KEMARNU-451305 format. One line per field, with one value per residue: residue number from 1; residue in one letter; x, y, z of N, C-alpha, C in turn. Coordinates in nm, 4 decimals. Atoms other than C-alpha are relative to their C-alpha. Example, Ala and Ser with C-alpha at 12.3 -4.5 7.8 and 13.67 -1.06 7.14 Angstrom:
KEMARNU-451305
n: c(1, 2)
res: c(a, s)
n_px: c(0.0890, -0.0820)
n_py: c(-0.1190, -0.1190)
n_pz: c(0.0000, -0.0060)
ca_px: c(1.2300, 1.3670)
ca_py: c(-0.4500, -0.1060)
ca_pz: c(0.7800, 0.7140)
c_px: c(0.0900, -0.0770)
c_py: c(0.1200, 0.1090)
c_pz: c(0.0000, 0.0730)
//
This chain:
KEMARNU-451305
n: c(1, 2, 3, 4, 5, 6, 7, 8, 9, 10, 11, 12, 13, 14, 15, 16, 17, 18, 19, 20, 21, 22, 23, 24, 25, 26, 27, 28, 29, 30, 31, 32, 33, 34, 35, 36, 37, 38, 39, 40, 41, 42, 43, 44, 45, 46, 47, 48, 49, 50, 51, 52, 53, 54, 55, 56, 57, 58, 59, 60, 61, 62, 63, 64, 65, 66, 67, 68, 69, 70, 71, 72, 73, 74, 75, 76, 77, 78, 79, 80, 81, 82, 83, 84, 85, 86, 87, 88, 89, 90, 91, 92, 93, 94, 95, 96, 97, 98, 99, 100, 101, 102, 103, 104, 105, 106)
res: c(x, x, x, x, x, x, x, x, x, x, x, x, x, x, x, x, x, x, x, x, x, x, x, x, x, x, x, x, x, x, x, x, x, x, x, x, x, x, x, x, x, x, x, x, x, x, x, x, x, x, x, x, x, x, x, x, x, x, x, x, x, x, x, x, x, x, x, x, x, x, x, x, x, x, x, x, x, x, x, x, x, x, x, x, x, x, x, x, x, x, x, x, x, x, x, x, x, x, x, x, x, x, x, x, x, x)
n_px: c(0.0847, -0.0840, 0.0099, 0.0681, -0.0884, 0.0503, -0.0927, 0.0749, 0.0999, -0.0226, -0.0375, 0.0998, -0.0253, -0.0920, -0.1345, -0.0373, -0.0299, -0.1295, -0.1008, -0.0093, -0.0847, -0.1390, -0.0425, -0.0150, -0.1210, -0.1156, -0.0167, 0.0320, 0.1085, 0.0786, 0.0821, 0.1014, 0.1057, 0.0706, 0.0806, 0.1120, 0.0919, 0.0632, 0.0959, -0.0589, 0.0483, -0.1107, 0.0068, -0.0118, -0.0918, -0.0684, -0.0568, -0.0026, 0.0815, -0.0672, 0.0617, -0.0990, -0.0475, -0.0951, -0.1227, -0.0670, -0.0520, -0.1133, -0.1127, -0.0250, 0.0402, 0.0939, 0.0872, 0.1006, 0.0895, 0.0888, 0.0966, 0.0906, 0.0909, 0.0911, 0.0932, 0.0869, -0.0621, 0.0260, -0.1250, 0.0171, 0.0098, -0.1067, -0.0244, 0.0212, -0.0806, 0.0566, -0.0805, 0.0449, -0.1052, -0.0817, -0.0868, -0.1106, -0.0844, -0.0815, -0.0913, -0.1055, -0.0753, 0.0642, 0.0723, 0.0900, 0.1137, 0.0775, 0.0756, 0.1006, 0.1037, 0.0697, 0.0921, 0.1149, 0.0828, 0.0660)
n_py: c(-0.1166, -0.1206, -0.0925, -0.1268, -0.1164, -0.1030, -0.1128, -0.1232, -0.0179, -0.1160, 0.0398, -0.0283, -0.1200, 0.0410, 0.0029, -0.1395, -0.0636, 0.0492, -0.0600, -0.1417, -0.0075, 0.0191, -0.1114, -0.1180, 0.0210, 0.0006, -0.1300, 0.0121, -0.0945, 0.0405, 0.1154, -0.0472, -0.0652, 0.1028, 0.0819, -0.0816, -0.0168, 0.1302, 0.0272, 0.0316, -0.0836, -0.0729, 0.0185, 0.1420, 0.0308, 0.1282, 0.0599, -0.0841, -0.1189, -0.1067, -0.0412, -0.0510, -0.1302, 0.0247, 0.0554, -0.1054, -0.0982, 0.0652, -0.0013, -0.1367, -0.0150, -0.1131, -0.0034, 0.1047, -0.0505, -0.0987, 0.0712, 0.0736, -0.0965, -0.0481, 0.1090, 0.0277, 0.0643, -0.0692, -0.0244, 0.0262, 0.1443, 0.0540, 0.1435, 0.0749, -0.0610, -0.1311, -0.1033, -0.0517, -0.0244, -0.1118, 0.0551, 0.0713, -0.0975, -0.0666, 0.0982, 0.0385, -0.1156, -0.0725, -0.1029, -0.0783, 0.0862, 0.0119, -0.1252, 0.0008, 0.0970, -0.0405, -0.1080, 0.0639, 0.0712, -0.0948)
n_pz: c(0.0000, 0.0046, -0.1128, 0.0274, 0.0045, -0.0914, 0.0052, 0.0259, -0.1052, -0.0866, -0.1365, -0.1022, -0.0806, -0.1057, 0.0585, 0.0256, -0.1285, -0.0481, 0.0878, -0.0365, -0.1196, 0.0431, 0.0848, -0.0854, -0.0787, 0.0902, 0.0649, 0.1421, 0.0240, 0.1167, -0.0345, -0.0955, 0.0785, 0.0771, -0.0902, -0.0475, 0.1122, 0.0247, -0.1060, -0.1312, -0.1102, -0.0626, -0.1454, -0.0312, -0.1098, 0.0158, -0.1205, -0.1196, 0.0203, 0.0755, 0.1261, 0.0947, -0.0463, -0.1094, 0.0570, 0.0772, -0.0956, -0.0647, 0.0930, 0.0459, 0.1402, 0.0002, 0.1182, -0.0174, -0.1047, 0.0612, 0.0847, -0.0882, -0.0639, 0.1044, 0.0320, -0.1127, -0.1164, -0.1260, -0.0726, -0.1432, -0.0260, -0.0844, 0.0134, -0.1242, -0.1057, -0.0290, 0.0652, 0.1289, 0.0993, -0.0503, -0.1042, 0.0636, 0.0702, -0.1022, -0.0604, 0.0937, 0.0458, 0.1101, -0.0761, 0.0859, 0.0312, -0.1236, -0.0152, 0.1058, -0.0368, -0.1238, 0.0370, 0.0665, -0.0971, -0.0883)
ca_px: c(0.0000, 0.1490, 0.2223, 0.0094, 0.1863, 0.1414, 0.4130, 0.1506, -0.0631, -0.1040, 0.0733, -0.1437, -0.1798, -0.0016, 0.2978, 0.2965, 0.2912, 0.5873, 0.7802, 0.7014, 0.8572, 1.1754, 1.1880, 1.1370, 1.4136, 1.6462, 1.5914, 1.4502, 1.2394, 1.1318, 1.0078, 0.8303, 0.6380, 0.5527, 0.4270, 0.2148, 0.0651, -0.0117, -0.2093, 0.0393, -0.0688, 0.1615, 0.0506, 0.1077, 0.2672, 0.5235, 0.7402, 0.7053, 0.4622, 0.7125, 0.5635, 0.7380, 0.7611, 0.9338, 1.1836, 1.2579, 1.3034, 1.5374, 1.7565, 1.7259, 1.5534, 1.3923, 1.2620, 1.0842, 0.9417, 0.8005, 0.6356, 0.4914, 0.3477, 0.1974, 0.0360, -0.1228, 0.1312, 0.0486, 0.3446, 0.1957, 0.1806, 0.3796, 0.5412, 0.5358, 0.7927, 0.5764, 0.8106, 0.7193, 0.9121, 1.0300, 1.1677, 1.3771, 1.4973, 1.6194, 1.7741, 1.9757, 2.1030, 1.8543, 1.7555, 1.6077, 1.3881, 1.2821, 1.1776, 0.9919, 0.8045, 0.7265, 0.5666, 0.3374, 0.2054, 0.0906)
ca_py: c(0.0000, 0.3422, 0.5917, 0.9035, 1.2258, 1.4619, 1.7062, 1.9581, 1.9157, 2.2264, 2.2017, 2.1930, 2.5029, 2.3120, 2.2557, 2.6220, 2.7312, 2.5100, 2.6373, 2.9939, 2.9331, 2.8074, 3.0869, 3.3558, 3.2094, 3.1674, 3.5219, 3.4157, 3.7217, 3.5976, 3.2681, 3.4393, 3.6547, 3.3540, 3.1516, 3.4346, 3.4951, 3.1219, 3.1351, 3.0686, 3.2118, 3.4905, 3.4059, 3.0313, 2.9017, 2.6276, 2.4520, 2.6060, 2.8625, 3.0568, 3.2474, 3.3554, 3.7051, 3.5767, 3.3775, 3.6690, 3.9040, 3.6598, 3.6526, 4.0272, 3.9981, 4.3450, 4.3203, 3.9949, 4.1486, 4.4359, 4.1975, 3.9817, 4.2851, 4.4134, 4.0731, 4.0737, 3.9208, 4.0108, 4.1703, 4.0952, 3.7143, 3.5253, 3.1830, 2.9145, 3.1150, 3.4265, 3.6161, 3.8330, 3.9051, 4.2328, 4.0386, 3.8177, 4.1086, 4.2850, 3.9719, 3.9001, 4.2528, 4.3908, 4.7017, 4.8967, 4.6027, 4.5589, 4.9246, 4.8968, 4.5890, 4.7262, 5.0310, 4.7930, 4.6349, 4.9540)
ca_pz: c(0.0000, -0.0950, 0.1797, 0.1990, 0.1032, 0.3954, 0.2936, 0.1834, 0.4925, 0.7046, 1.0403, 1.3478, 1.5651, 1.8394, 1.6110, 1.5056, 1.8694, 1.9603, 1.6580, 1.7644, 2.1053, 1.9382, 1.6809, 1.9465, 2.1595, 1.8612, 1.7337, 1.3970, 1.3118, 0.9687, 1.1048, 1.3956, 1.1469, 0.9291, 1.2233, 1.3596, 1.0159, 0.9930, 1.3179, 1.5985, 1.9339, 2.0606, 2.4158, 2.3966, 2.7153, 2.6743, 2.9293, 3.2746, 3.1369, 2.9291, 2.6372, 2.3170, 2.4671, 2.7815, 2.5739, 2.3403, 2.6365, 2.8094, 2.4963, 2.4216, 2.0824, 2.0669, 1.7095, 1.7931, 2.1101, 1.9060, 1.6574, 1.9353, 2.1134, 1.7883, 1.7334, 2.0783, 2.3148, 2.6736, 2.8512, 3.1924, 3.1540, 3.4149, 3.3993, 3.6691, 3.8657, 3.8714, 3.6384, 3.3405, 3.0222, 3.1795, 3.4766, 3.2478, 3.0365, 3.3504, 3.4980, 3.1830, 3.1260, 2.8744, 3.0713, 2.7788, 2.6858, 3.0488, 3.0640, 2.7332, 2.8557, 3.2001, 3.0361, 2.8456, 3.1642, 3.3339)
c_px: c(0.0900, -0.0236, -0.0699, 0.1022, -0.0597, 0.0871, -0.0711, -0.1059, 0.0366, 0.0389, -0.1097, 0.0368, 0.0982, 0.1446, 0.0490, 0.0407, 0.1355, 0.1139, 0.0199, 0.0868, 0.1477, 0.0511, 0.0209, 0.1271, 0.1253, 0.0257, -0.0288, -0.1243, -0.0890, -0.0928, -0.1086, -0.1168, -0.0823, -0.0944, -0.1202, -0.1035, -0.0741, -0.0950, 0.0579, -0.0467, 0.1167, 0.0026, 0.0086, 0.1041, 0.0574, 0.0447, 0.0116, -0.0708, 0.0653, -0.0683, 0.1099, 0.0591, 0.1030, 0.1324, 0.0781, 0.0621, 0.1242, 0.1246, 0.0311, -0.0356, -0.1084, -0.0940, -0.1089, -0.1006, -0.1005, -0.1067, -0.1013, -0.1004, -0.1034, -0.1066, -0.0809, 0.0608, -0.0225, 0.1293, -0.0107, -0.0162, 0.1176, 0.0155, -0.0220, 0.0760, -0.0499, 0.0758, -0.0570, 0.1183, 0.0924, 0.0966, 0.1214, 0.0926, 0.0934, 0.1053, 0.1184, 0.0635, -0.0570, -0.0898, -0.0984, -0.1248, -0.0889, -0.0859, -0.1145, -0.1159, -0.0775, -0.0972, -0.1246, -0.0936, -0.0735, -0.1141)
c_py: c(0.1238, 0.0882, 0.1281, 0.1125, 0.1093, 0.1246, 0.1329, 0.0266, 0.1200, -0.0482, 0.0372, 0.1283, -0.0324, -0.0007, 0.1416, 0.0697, -0.0432, 0.0573, 0.1476, 0.0184, -0.0107, 0.1189, 0.1272, -0.0092, 0.0109, 0.1340, -0.0011, 0.0836, -0.0417, -0.1159, 0.0384, 0.0632, -0.1021, -0.0806, 0.0763, 0.0188, -0.1292, -0.0401, -0.0386, 0.1034, 0.0720, -0.0132, -0.1464, -0.0208, -0.1394, -0.0548, 0.1041, 0.1345, 0.1129, 0.0234, 0.0413, 0.1348, -0.0156, -0.0504, 0.1046, 0.1047, -0.0543, 0.0100, 0.1394, 0.0266, 0.1080, -0.0006, -0.1066, 0.0419, 0.0977, -0.0661, -0.0740, 0.0929, 0.0520, -0.1049, -0.0455, -0.0717, 0.0860, 0.0124, -0.0345, -0.1486, -0.0457, -0.1496, -0.0682, 0.0589, 0.1390, 0.1149, 0.0366, 0.0114, 0.1121, -0.0485, -0.0697, 0.0947, 0.0687, -0.0951, -0.0336, 0.1187, 0.0783, 0.1093, 0.0799, -0.0808, -0.0148, 0.1242, 0.0059, -0.0928, 0.0423, 0.1135, -0.0552, -0.0687, 0.0944, 0.0705)
c_pz: c(0.0000, 0.1222, -0.0430, 0.0010, 0.0878, -0.0019, -0.0232, 0.1059, 0.0867, 0.1396, 0.0989, 0.0738, 0.1110, -0.0504, -0.0282, 0.1292, 0.0542, -0.0844, 0.0326, 0.1240, -0.0381, -0.0794, 0.0822, 0.0828, -0.0861, -0.0681, -0.1486, -0.0327, -0.1167, 0.0308, 0.1003, -0.0754, -0.0775, 0.0895, 0.0537, -0.1103, -0.0336, 0.1127, 0.1346, 0.1021, 0.0673, 0.1522, 0.0414, 0.1100, -0.0197, 0.1344, 0.1105, -0.0205, -0.0767, -0.1339, -0.0987, 0.0445, 0.1123, -0.0563, -0.0793, 0.0923, 0.0703, -0.0874, -0.0557, -0.1446, -0.0140, -0.1202, 0.0093, 0.1066, -0.0593, -0.0862, 0.0870, 0.0674, -0.0997, -0.0320, 0.1210, 0.1186, 0.1239, 0.0800, 0.1478, 0.0333, 0.0844, -0.0253, 0.1346, 0.1183, 0.0377, -0.0641, -0.1367, -0.0960, 0.0471, 0.1083, -0.0607, -0.0754, 0.0989, 0.0560, -0.0903, -0.0710, -0.1165, 0.0587, -0.0849, -0.0358, 0.1221, 0.0222, -0.1017, 0.0367, 0.1241, -0.0285, -0.0681, 0.0976, 0.0927, -0.0703)
//
């Protein structure tokens, strides 16, 4: 019996969301935009409740943060440790990003 060709099948939202977490952490702006346009959730919480915004802030990816915020990412979301994206930006030396994010939560 021949195998079904699923190469053209649309990825599930769950797969898009997981890819978005990776792309935000890796700093891949083009892929972040593609995934969001394909329906990925900018507020999806992955392992330990981290969102794409938290991961991008941790790594200092300002352009990705701006895209995520524009697409509806909530700057006040907390992970399992009770920390926001601004908390991680500050902790890892991205003071300007932390200030930018903290202004979005007030």
